[in-house]
N, C-alpha and C positions, 0 to 999 in steps of 0.2 A: 804584621797584624792586618794591614790593609789587605794583603794578598790573601790570606785566610779568609778574612770576612767576605771578600768578593767571590771566592770560590764556594763558600757556604751558601751565600745568596743565590748563585747560579744553579747550584744543586737543588735548593728549595724550589726555585721556579721551574726547573726541568722536572721535578716530580710532582708538583702541585698542579701544573697546568693540565696534564692528562686526566687526574683525578677529578678537577673542577669540570672539564669537558665532559667526562662520563657521568658525573652528576647531572650536568645540564641536560644531556641528550636522554638520560634515563626518566627525566622528568617530562621531556617533550614527546616521548614516544608512548604509542597506546599502552595501557597496562594490560597486556595479554594474560597476566596471571590471575586477574580478578574475574569473577564468574560473569559470563554474558547473560544478562537478564533483560526482560521486557519491562520498560520504563512506562510507556504509554502506547494506547492504540487509539487512532482517531479516524472517525469516519470522514472519508475524503473522496471527492469526485474528479480531482485533478491535482497534479503536482509538477514541481519543477525539475530540472535536469539533476539536482541534488537531492531529490526525492523530499523535498519539503512541501507540505500541503498547501496549495494556493486556493483550494475551494473546499473549506471544511464544510460539513452538513450536519444538521441536527439529527438525532435519533428518530425523530417524527417532523414530517414537514410536507409541503406541497410542492410539485415540480410543475411548473407552467410550461406549456409546449405551444410553440407557434405553429399554426398550420401552413403547409405549403399552398402556392396558388392554385395547383391542381386538386388539391384535397383528396388525393387518392388515397391517403392514410386514413380517411374515415370511411372507406368502402368495406374493409375487412381487417380482421385481427392479424391476418398474415401481413396485410400492407401496413398496418399501423406497427407491427413489430419490426419490419424493414425500416420504416420512417424512424423508430427510435433508435436503431442501429445505425443507419447511414446519414441521416439528416440531423436529427436532434442530438445523437451521439451521447445519450445518457449512459454514464459508466460509473455505476456505484462501486465503492471500494473503501480502502482504509490504508492508512500508513502506520507501521508499527516502528516505534523508536526504541532502540536497546541503550543499554547502560554505557556502552563505549563502542569505539569503532571496531569492525571485524578485523581479525587477522586474515591472512591470505588463506590459511588452512580452513578457517570457518567460513570465508566467503565461498570456498570450493565445496564445502559441506552443503550450505544453503542452497547453493545453485543446483546441487544434484537431489537434495532430500526434502526441501521446504515445498509445501503444497498448502493451497487454500481452495475452499469450496464455497459456493452460493447455493442457496435453496430457497425455492419460490414455490408455494403450493404443492409440496411434496416432490418437486423436481430438483434433483441435486446435479450441478455441474462443477467441473473444476473450473476455477477462474482463469480468464484467458490472460490478462495483462500482470506482469511481474517486473519490477525494477528494483535494483539494489544500489544503495548510496553507501556512504562511509559507515554510518551507524543505523541506517533506516532501510526498511523493506515496505514497498507499495504493491498492493494487488488490486486489480479492478476488473469488472466483467461487463460486457455490453447488456443492459437490461432488455434490449430487443431480442437478444439470442435467447435467453432463458424464457422470455415471455412467449415467444414464438413456439418453444417447446412445450410450454404449459398449454397453450391454445391447441396445439397439434395433438397433444395427449388427450385432452378433454374433447376432442373434435369439434372445436369452435373456431378453427383458423378462418373458415369462410363466413362466420357471422360478421355483422355490423358492430363495430366497437360502440358503446355507450359509456363514456368516461363518467358520467354523472351516477349511473347505476353500478359501475365497476367496483367502488369502493377502494380501500386501502389495499396496498401491497405490503406483505411482511417479507423483508429480505433477511435471511439469516446467513451469517458467515461462520464458517469453521476454518481455523487455522491450525495446522499441525506442524510443529517445529522439528528440526532434525533430531532433538533429544526426545522427541514424542510427546512433548508437552503439548496440550491443546488449549487453544483460546477460542472463545466465541463471542459474537455481538450481533446485534440486530438493528435494522432501520425499517421504520414504517414510512411509507410514502403514498400521497394520493396524487394522481395524475390529473391535470386540468388543462383545458384548451385557453389560451390568453384572450 
């Protein structure tokens, strides 16, 4: 009886262990069978290496700028735009959080088909920055780049900038996901000297 009992226990353990391991690992693995959906889109000017937002920004706000010693950025919109790009490094953008981690196949599709645009005063540009995390995507654009294009288009690049009279900038973001679903958001900012 002891021999039969010990054999039965050995078989139970032999067959139960793989089933338990399979159940455990299926719970730990990302559920690629569930639909990948957007959970949140957050306006964000900076993020960490895991694509978590570390500099969230409101939909409306003031951006304070510290002038350089030379104050060259106050001589023309062209130089002001370069200041925003190279010195102040103002990078409006956003972080999109999805419902689950990306599968390798989804990651490849996003890398080839995801696109985001920024529009300012009728000028639309493809956003320069793109980073992909486990379940997040971040996009950003240099404010100086699009502002330079707006001022060039309006033939104002050589005029002296006056931030007090400049008013608010309305930045509009358009997101086109690989499934052709589109999302949009906007941010209104006022630029001021410190």
